[in-house]
Biopython code that builds the backbone (N, CA, C, O; Angstrom):
import numpy as np
from Bio.PDB.StructureBuilder import StructureBuilder

atoms = [
    (1, "MET", "N", (69.531, -14.954, -57.952)),
    (1, "MET", "CA", (68.447, -15.207, -59.008)),
    (1, "MET", "C", (68.862, -15.881, -60.112)),
    (1, "MET", "O", (68.013, -16.533, -60.719)),
    (2, "ALA", "N", (70.398, -15.861, -60.651)),
    (2, "ALA", "CA", (71.087, -16.807, -61.898)),
    (2, "ALA", "C", (70.933, -18.098, -61.118)),
    (2, "ALA", "O", (70.341, -19.078, -61.570)),
    (3, "TYR", "N", (71.513, -18.041, -59.892)),
    (3, "TYR", "CA", (71.735, -19.461, -59.681)),
    (3, "TYR", "C", (70.714, -20.312, -59.306)),
    (3, "TYR", "O", (70.968, -21.489, -59.050)),
    (4, "VAL", "N", (69.488, -19.828, -59.235)),
    (4, "VAL", "CA", (68.256, -20.335, -58.939)),
    (4, "VAL", "C", (67.909, -20.799, -60.688)),
    (4, "VAL", "O", (67.521, -21.887, -61.111)),
    (5, "THR", "N", (68.198, -19.608, -61.402)),
    (5, "THR", "CA", (67.543, -20.071, -62.787)),
    (5, "THR", "C", (68.207, -21.416, -63.539)),
    (5, "THR", "O", (67.632, -22.305, -64.167)),
    (6, "LEU", "N", (69.597, -21.238, -63.251)),
    (6, "LEU", "CA", (70.832, -22.000, -63.925)),
    (6, "LEU", "C", (70.226, -23.827, -63.193)),
    (6, "LEU", "O", (70.153, -24.958, -63.674)),
    (7, "LYS", "N", (69.926, -23.226, -61.889)),
    (7, "LYS", "CA", (69.727, -24.708, -61.415)),
    (7, "LYS", "C", (68.357, -25.592, -61.526)),
    (7, "LYS", "O", (68.085, -26.715, -61.102)),
    (8, "ALA", "N", (67.476, -24.465, -62.394)),
    (8, "ALA", "CA", (66.181, -25.387, -62.871)),
    (8, "ALA", "C", (66.606, -25.701, -63.982)),
    (8, "ALA", "O", (65.844, -26.374, -64.676)),
    (9, "LEU", "N", (67.530, -25.450, -64.364)),
    (9, "LEU", "CA", (67.902, -26.276, -66.255)),
    (9, "LEU", "C", (68.390, -27.475, -65.947)),
    (9, "LEU", "O", (68.707, -27.823, -64.809)),
    (10, "SER", "N", (68.476, -28.231, -67.074)),
    (10, "SER", "CA", (69.323, -29.249, -67.190)),
    (10, "SER", "C", (70.412, -29.531, -66.790)),
    (10, "SER", "O", (70.753, -28.359, -66.630)),
    (11, "PRO", "N", (71.514, -30.241, -66.396)),
    (11, "PRO", "CA", (72.796, -30.125, -66.349)),
    (11, "PRO", "C", (73.792, -29.659, -67.833)),
    (11, "PRO", "O", (74.864, -29.055, -67.888)),
    (12, "GLU", "N", (73.019, -30.161, -68.812)),
    (12, "GLU", "CA", (73.704, -29.755, -69.986)),
    (12, "GLU", "C", (73.352, -28.227, -70.277)),
    (12, "GLU", "O", (74.210, -27.350, -70.383)),
    (13, "ASP", "N", (71.977, -28.023, -70.391)),
    (13, "ASP", "CA", (71.426, -26.768, -70.537)),
    (13, "ASP", "C", (72.310, -25.541, -69.815)),
    (13, "ASP", "O", (72.896, -24.581, -70.315)),
    (14, "GLY", "N", (72.142, -26.026, -68.283)),
    (14, "GLY", "CA", (72.831, -25.263, -67.472)),
    (14, "GLY", "C", (74.177, -24.733, -67.821)),
    (14, "GLY", "O", (74.531, -23.586, -67.545)),
    (15, "ARG", "N", (74.930, -25.625, -68.450)),
    (15, "ARG", "CA", (76.527, -25.638, -68.997)),
    (15, "ARG", "C", (76.560, -24.769, -70.011)),
    (15, "ARG", "O", (77.437, -23.906, -69.971)),
    (16, "VAL", "N", (75.579, -24.793, -71.196)),
    (16, "VAL", "CA", (75.587, -23.979, -71.984)),
    (16, "VAL", "C", (75.611, -22.568, -71.826)),
    (16, "VAL", "O", (76.378, -21.694, -72.229)),
    (17, "VAL", "N", (74.283, -22.564, -70.942)),
    (17, "VAL", "CA", (74.063, -21.271, -70.519)),
    (17, "VAL", "C", (75.177, -20.278, -69.847)),
    (17, "VAL", "O", (75.560, -19.162, -70.197)),
    (18, "ALA", "N", (75.530, -21.071, -68.803)),
    (18, "ALA", "CA", (76.754, -20.281, -68.136)),
    (18, "ALA", "C", (77.702, -20.236, -68.671)),
    (18, "ALA", "O", (78.504, -19.426, -68.207)),
    (19, "SER", "N", (78.138, -21.021, -69.870)),
    (19, "SER", "CA", (79.385, -20.868, -70.697)),
    (19, "SER", "C", (78.980, -19.832, -71.807)),
    (19, "SER", "O", (79.913, -19.226, -72.333)),
    (20, "ALA", "N", (77.722, -19.560, -72.219)),
    (20, "ALA", "CA", (77.693, -18.274, -72.996)),
    (20, "ALA", "C", (77.529, -16.986, -72.036)),
    (20, "ALA", "O", (77.863, -15.955, -72.620)),
    (21, "ALA", "N", (77.156, -16.817, -70.888)),
    (21, "ALA", "CA", (76.843, -16.180, -69.834)),
    (21, "ALA", "C", (78.502, -15.334, -69.388)),
    (21, "ALA", "O", (78.771, -14.158, -69.139)),
    (22, "LEU", "N", (79.258, -16.462, -69.443)),
    (22, "LEU", "CA", (80.755, -16.164, -68.956)),
    (22, "LEU", "C", (81.832, -15.893, -69.993)),
    (22, "LEU", "O", (82.941, -15.478, -69.657)),
    (23, "GLY", "N", (81.533, -16.106, -71.122)),
    (23, "GLY", "CA", (81.905, -15.898, -72.413)),
    (23, "GLY", "C", (83.217, -17.177, -72.485)),
    (23, "GLY", "O", (84.235, -17.076, -73.170)),
    (24, "TRP", "N", (82.902, -18.210, -71.695)),
    (24, "TRP", "CA", (83.685, -19.296, -71.806)),
    (24, "TRP", "C", (83.806, -19.711, -73.682)),
    (24, "TRP", "O", (82.755, -19.450, -74.267)),
    (25, "SER", "N", (84.698, -20.173, -74.403)),
    (25, "SER", "CA", (84.575, -20.649, -75.594)),
    (25, "SER", "C", (85.270, -21.869, -75.310)),
    (25, "SER", "O", (85.450, -22.293, -74.168)),
    (26, "GLY", "N", (85.745, -22.549, -76.590)),
    (26, "GLY", "CA", (86.160, -23.942, -76.848)),
    (26, "GLY", "C", (85.600, -24.611, -77.517)),
    (26, "GLY", "O", (84.436, -24.290, -77.756)),
    (27, "ALA", "N", (86.227, -26.035, -78.229)),
    (27, "ALA", "CA", (85.658, -26.368, -79.125)),
    (27, "ALA", "C", (84.585, -27.566, -78.852)),
    (27, "ALA", "O", (83.944, -28.182, -79.703)),
    (28, "GLY", "N", (84.563, -27.729, -77.446)),
    (28, "GLY", "CA", (83.436, -29.069, -76.824)),
    (28, "GLY", "C", (84.197, -30.062, -77.202)),
    (28, "GLY", "O", (85.419, -30.143, -77.328)),
    (29, "GLN", "N", (83.225, -30.919, -77.396)),
    (29, "GLN", "CA", (83.475, -32.330, -77.769)),
    (29, "GLN", "C", (84.048, -32.506, -79.278)),
    (29, "GLN", "O", (83.631, -31.663, -80.072)),
    (30, "PRO", "N", (84.854, -33.382, -79.735)),
    (30, "PRO", "CA", (85.065, -33.930, -81.067)),
    (30, "PRO", "C", (83.742, -34.047, -81.708)),
    (30, "PRO", "O", (82.887, -34.463, -80.926)),
    (31, "ILE", "N", (83.387, -33.841, -82.722)),
    (31, "ILE", "CA", (82.110, -34.555, -83.933)),
    (31, "ILE", "C", (82.668, -35.695, -84.462)),
    (31, "ILE", "O", (83.836, -36.046, -84.627)),
    (32, "ALA", "N", (81.356, -36.322, -84.749)),
    (32, "ALA", "CA", (81.662, -37.982, -85.534)),
    (32, "ALA", "C", (82.394, -37.319, -87.201)),
    (32, "ALA", "O", (82.011, -36.372, -87.888)),
    (33, "PRO", "N", (83.395, -38.156, -87.380)),
    (33, "PRO", "CA", (84.432, -37.807, -88.375)),
    (33, "PRO", "C", (83.538, -37.856, -89.790)),
    (33, "PRO", "O", (82.806, -38.838, -89.913)),
    (34, "LEU", "N", (83.545, -37.119, -90.591)),
    (34, "LEU", "CA", (82.971, -37.035, -91.757)),
    (34, "LEU", "C", (83.865, -37.232, -93.133)),
    (34, "LEU", "O", (83.469, -37.557, -94.253)),
    (35, "VAL", "N", (84.855, -37.009, -92.797)),
    (35, "VAL", "CA", (86.076, -37.494, -94.047)),
    (35, "VAL", "C", (86.615, -38.585, -93.652)),
    (35, "VAL", "O", (86.360, -39.752, -93.948)),
    (36, "SER", "N", (87.775, -37.900, -92.605)),
    (36, "SER", "CA", (88.191, -39.454, -91.648)),
    (36, "SER", "C", (88.440, -38.670, -90.375)),
    (36, "SER", "O", (88.254, -37.467, -90.192)),
    (37, "SER", "N", (88.943, -39.672, -89.444)),
    (37, "SER", "CA", (88.970, -39.583, -88.005)),
    (37, "SER", "C", (90.371, -38.447, -87.661)),
    (37, "SER", "O", (90.417, -37.688, -86.693)),
    (38, "MET", "N", (91.408, -38.585, -88.703)),
    (38, "MET", "CA", (92.209, -37.817, -88.844)),
    (38, "MET", "C", (92.251, -36.151, -88.958)),
    (38, "MET", "O", (92.844, -35.255, -88.359)),
    (39, "ASP", "N", (91.261, -36.235, -90.095)),
    (39, "ASP", "CA", (90.715, -34.812, -90.614)),
    (39, "ASP", "C", (89.864, -34.047, -89.401)),
    (39, "ASP", "O", (90.033, -32.888, -89.024)),
    (40, "GLU", "N", (88.985, -34.933, -88.941)),
    (40, "GLU", "CA", (88.063, -34.495, -88.127)),
    (40, "GLU", "C", (88.933, -33.797, -86.770)),
    (40, "GLU", "O", (88.860, -32.624, -86.402)),
    (41, "ALA", "N", (89.788, -34.926, -86.149)),
    (41, "ALA", "CA", (90.603, -34.228, -85.123)),
    (41, "ALA", "C", (91.420, -33.136, -85.379)),
    (41, "ALA", "O", (91.483, -32.216, -84.563)),
    (42, "ALA", "N", (92.132, -33.125, -86.542)),
    (42, "ALA", "CA", (92.949, -31.932, -86.767)),
    (42, "ALA", "C", (91.693, -30.641, -86.633)),
    (42, "ALA", "O", (91.724, -29.875, -85.670)),
    (43, "PHE", "N", (90.861, -30.550, -87.471)),
    (43, "PHE", "CA", (89.802, -29.775, -87.602)),
    (43, "PHE", "C", (89.417, -28.956, -85.932)),
    (43, "PHE", "O", (89.371, -27.773, -85.595)),
    (44, "TRP", "N", (89.165, -30.412, -85.092)),
    (44, "TRP", "CA", (88.765, -29.688, -83.759)),
    (44, "TRP", "C", (90.007, -29.109, -82.793)),
    (44, "TRP", "O", (89.847, -28.417, -81.788)),
    (45, "ALA", "N", (91.115, -29.504, -83.271)),
    (45, "ALA", "CA", (91.888, -29.116, -82.589)),
    (45, "ALA", "C", (92.454, -27.783, -82.929)),
    (45, "ALA", "O", (93.106, -27.117, -82.125)),
    (46, "ASP", "N", (92.142, -27.358, -84.331)),
    (46, "ASP", "CA", (92.347, -25.642, -84.288)),
    (46, "ASP", "C", (90.959, -25.158, -83.645)),
    (46, "ASP", "O", (90.673, -23.977, -83.840)),
    (47, "LEU", "N", (90.196, -25.827, -83.007)),
    (47, "LEU", "CA", (89.368, -24.837, -82.342)),
    (47, "LEU", "C", (89.178, -24.967, -80.697)),
    (47, "LEU", "O", (88.588, -24.254, -79.886)),
    (48, "ALA", "N", (89.959, -26.224, -80.563)),
    (48, "ALA", "CA", (89.993, -26.178, -78.965)),
    (48, "ALA", "C", (90.738, -25.787, -77.923)),
    (48, "ALA", "O", (91.940, -26.046, -77.981)),
    (49, "GLU", "N", (90.346, -25.261, -77.041)),
    (49, "GLU", "CA", (91.378, -24.470, -75.905)),
    (49, "GLU", "C", (92.230, -25.458, -75.431)),
    (49, "GLU", "O", (92.075, -26.665, -75.611)),
    (50, "PRO", "N", (93.212, -24.878, -74.769)),
    (50, "PRO", "CA", (94.741, -26.173, -74.358)),
    (50, "PRO", "C", (94.259, -26.582, -73.296)),
    (50, "PRO", "O", (95.151, -27.298, -72.841)),
    (51, "ASP", "N", (93.208, -26.597, -72.422)),
    (51, "ASP", "CA", (92.825, -27.443, -71.483)),
    (51, "ASP", "C", (91.873, -28.578, -72.263)),
    (51, "ASP", "O", (91.954, -29.745, -71.881)),
    (52, "GLU", "N", (91.186, -28.309, -73.096)),
    (52, "GLU", "CA", (90.285, -29.412, -73.965)),
    (52, "GLU", "C", (91.720, -30.368, -74.681)),
    (52, "GLU", "O", (91.851, -31.575, -74.476)),
    (53, "HIS", "N", (92.482, -29.720, -75.340)),
    (53, "HIS", "CA", (93.939, -30.654, -75.915)),
    (53, "HIS", "C", (94.062, -31.500, -74.947)),
    (53, "HIS", "O", (93.439, -32.539, -75.163)),
    (54, "GLU", "N", (94.683, -31.464, -73.850)),
    (54, "GLU", "CA", (95.102, -31.994, -72.656)),
    (54, "GLU", "C", (94.368, -33.069, -72.387)),
    (54, "GLU", "O", (94.887, -34.182, -72.470)),
    (55, "ALA", "N", (92.981, -32.908, -72.002)),
    (55, "ALA", "CA", (92.102, -33.449, -71.342)),
    (55, "ALA", "C", (91.792, -34.665, -72.476)),
    (55, "ALA", "O", (91.685, -35.824, -72.074)),
    (56, "TYR", "N", (91.652, -34.345, -73.908)),
    (56, "TYR", "CA", (91.200, -35.479, -74.823)),
    (56, "TYR", "C", (92.234, -36.056, -74.815)),
    (56, "TYR", "O", (92.050, -37.256, -74.613)),
    (57, "CYS", "N", (93.705, -35.677, -74.992)),
    (57, "CYS", "CA", (94.809, -36.307, -75.092)),
    (57, "CYS", "C", (95.120, -37.266, -74.236)),
    (57, "CYS", "O", (94.953, -38.400, -74.684)),
    (58, "PHE", "N", (95.577, -37.176, -72.984)),
    (58, "PHE", "CA", (95.013, -38.082, -71.879)),
    (58, "PHE", "C", (94.342, -39.075, -71.721)),
    (58, "PHE", "O", (94.671, -40.187, -71.308)),
    (59, "ALA", "N", (93.138, -38.590, -72.131)),
    (59, "ALA", "CA", (91.915, -39.862, -71.844)),
    (59, "ALA", "C", (92.140, -40.426, -73.222)),
    (59, "ALA", "O", (92.102, -41.648, -73.080)),
    (60, "SER", "N", (92.385, -40.092, -74.650)),
    (60, "SER", "CA", (92.734, -40.971, -75.806)),
    (60, "SER", "C", (93.750, -42.076, -75.491)),
    (60, "SER", "O", (93.563, -43.280, -75.667)),
    (61, "PHE", "N", (95.111, -41.359, -74.884)),
    (61, "PHE", "CA", (96.365, -42.266, -74.761)),
    (61, "PHE", "C", (96.101, -43.359, -73.627)),
    (61, "PHE", "O", (96.801, -44.371, -73.651)),
    (62, "ALA", "N", (94.957, -43.186, -72.457)),
    (62, "ALA", "CA", (94.807, -44.163, -71.474)),
    (62, "ALA", "C", (93.999, -44.839, -72.002)),
    (62, "ALA", "O", (93.937, -45.973, -71.526)),
    (63, "ALA", "N", (93.098, -44.558, -73.084)),
    (63, "ALA", "CA", (92.381, -45.776, -73.996)),
    (63, "ALA", "C", (93.225, -46.792, -74.476)),
    (63, "ALA", "O", (92.998, -47.990, -74.306)),
    (64, "MET", "N", (94.372, -46.249, -75.183)),
    (64, "MET", "CA", (94.776, -47.124, -75.955)),
    (64, "MET", "C", (95.693, -48.252, -75.714)),
    (64, "MET", "O", (96.678, -48.024, -75.012)),
    (65, "PRO", "N", (95.488, -49.629, -76.270)),
    (65, "PRO", "CA", (96.072, -50.665, -75.720)),
    (65, "PRO", "C", (97.589, -50.431, -75.530)),
    (65, "PRO", "O", (98.065, -49.470, -76.134)),
    (66, "PRO", "N", (98.355, -51.142, -74.814)),
    (66, "PRO", "CA", (99.962, -50.744, -74.330)),
    (66, "PRO", "C", (100.426, -50.652, -75.667)),
    (66, "PRO", "O", (100.852, -49.542, -75.987)),
    (67, "GLN", "N", (100.454, -51.707, -76.683)),
    (67, "GLN", "CA", (101.482, -51.668, -77.848)),
    (67, "GLN", "C", (101.053, -50.186, -78.523)),
    (67, "GLN", "O", (102.068, -49.530, -78.757)),
    (68, "ARG", "N", (100.004, -49.599, -78.837)),
    (68, "ARG", "CA", (99.775, -48.286, -79.488)),
    (68, "ARG", "C", (100.347, -47.388, -78.487)),
    (68, "ARG", "O", (101.261, -46.716, -78.965)),
    (69, "GLN", "N", (100.108, -47.157, -77.254)),
    (69, "GLN", "CA", (100.930, -46.442, -76.330)),
    (69, "GLN", "C", (102.103, -46.357, -76.614)),
    (69, "GLN", "O", (102.619, -45.253, -76.791)),
    (70, "ALA", "N", (102.801, -47.517, -76.724)),
    (70, "ALA", "CA", (104.128, -47.520, -76.716)),
    (70, "ALA", "C", (104.909, -46.913, -78.060)),
    (70, "ALA", "O", (105.945, -46.252, -77.991)),
    (71, "ALA", "N", (104.114, -47.314, -79.475)),
    (71, "ALA", "CA", (104.037, -46.374, -80.622)),
    (71, "ALA", "C", (104.054, -45.266, -80.393)),
    (71, "ALA", "O", (105.073, -44.637, -80.679)),
    (72, "PHE", "N", (103.068, -44.681, -79.862)),
    (72, "PHE", "CA", (102.656, -43.489, -79.998)),
    (72, "PHE", "C", (103.946, -42.240, -79.061)),
    (72, "PHE", "O", (104.360, -41.128, -79.389)),
    (73, "LEU", "N", (104.201, -43.038, -77.954)),
    (73, "LEU", "CA", (105.603, -42.192, -77.207)),
    (73, "LEU", "C", (106.569, -42.478, -78.153)),
    (73, "LEU", "O", (107.147, -41.432, -78.447)),
    (74, "ASP", "N", (107.048, -43.533, -78.827)),
    (74, "ASP", "CA", (108.257, -43.382, -79.797)),
    (74, "ASP", "C", (107.838, -42.255, -80.646)),
    (74, "ASP", "O", (108.759, -41.525, -81.011)),
    (75, "PHE", "N", (106.761, -41.981, -81.005)),
    (75, "PHE", "CA", (106.273, -40.992, -82.160)),
    (75, "PHE", "C", (106.830, -39.338, -81.656)),
    (75, "PHE", "O", (107.493, -38.475, -82.231)),
    (76, "VAL", "N", (106.278, -39.415, -80.500)),
    (76, "VAL", "CA", (106.099, -37.978, -80.031)),
    (76, "VAL", "C", (107.772, -37.916, -79.195)),
    (76, "VAL", "O", (108.461, -36.896, -79.177)),
    (77, "GLN", "N", (108.028, -38.763, -78.785)),
    (77, "GLN", "CA", (109.525, -38.579, -78.173)),
    (77, "GLN", "C", (110.478, -38.379, -79.239)),
    (77, "GLN", "O", (111.474, -37.729, -78.921)),
    (78, "GLY", "N", (110.403, -38.793, -80.445)),
    (78, "GLY", "CA", (111.138, -38.372, -81.544)),
    (78, "GLY", "C", (111.307, -36.789, -82.193)),
    (78, "GLY", "O", (112.132, -36.279, -82.950)),
    (79, "ARG", "N", (110.184, -36.331, -81.549)),
    (79, "ARG", "CA", (109.978, -35.034, -82.271)),
    (79, "ARG", "C", (110.283, -33.710, -80.872)),
    (79, "ARG", "O", (110.130, -33.840, -79.658)),
    (80, "ARG", "N", (110.684, -32.671, -81.561)),
    (80, "ARG", "CA", (110.808, -31.909, -80.233)),
    (80, "ARG", "C", (109.622, -30.679, -80.024)),
    (80, "ARG", "O", (109.292, -29.874, -80.894)),
    (81, "ALA", "N", (109.162, -30.749, -78.848)),
    (81, "ALA", "CA", (108.053, -29.738, -78.708)),
    (81, "ALA", "C", (108.303, -28.373, -79.585)),
    (81, "ALA", "O", (109.356, -27.881, -79.990)),
    (82, "ALA", "N", (106.963, -27.952, -79.724)),
    (82, "ALA", "CA", (106.943, -26.587, -80.574)),
    (82, "ALA", "C", (106.973, -25.202, -79.450)),
    (82, "ALA", "O", (106.963, -24.052, -79.888)),
]
sb = StructureBuilder()
sb.init_structure("model")
sb.init_model(0)
sb.init_chain("A")
sb.init_seg("    ")
for serial, (resi, resn, name, xyz) in enumerate(atoms, 1):
    if name == "N":
        sb.init_residue(resn, " ", resi, " ")
    sb.init_atom(name, np.array(xyz, "f"), 0.0, 1.0, " ", f" {name:<3s}", serial, name[0])
structure = sb.get_structure()
């Protein structure tokens, strides 16, 4: 019965209902910046789950132009992993 009920919902509503029922948490997608992009990104990262961190990190890196990717890699390779 739960399956049929979820299938009757829109995909987004189905995800929301299933997540609530199964106790899944996470930050979801980042919101539009209210102060600055970095402030909003830091706020979102404090709420996000590890798989969300990785997904947005990889997607963001892939969307960067090559020169920004190089600068990013120089920055992160100069730091030690926590």
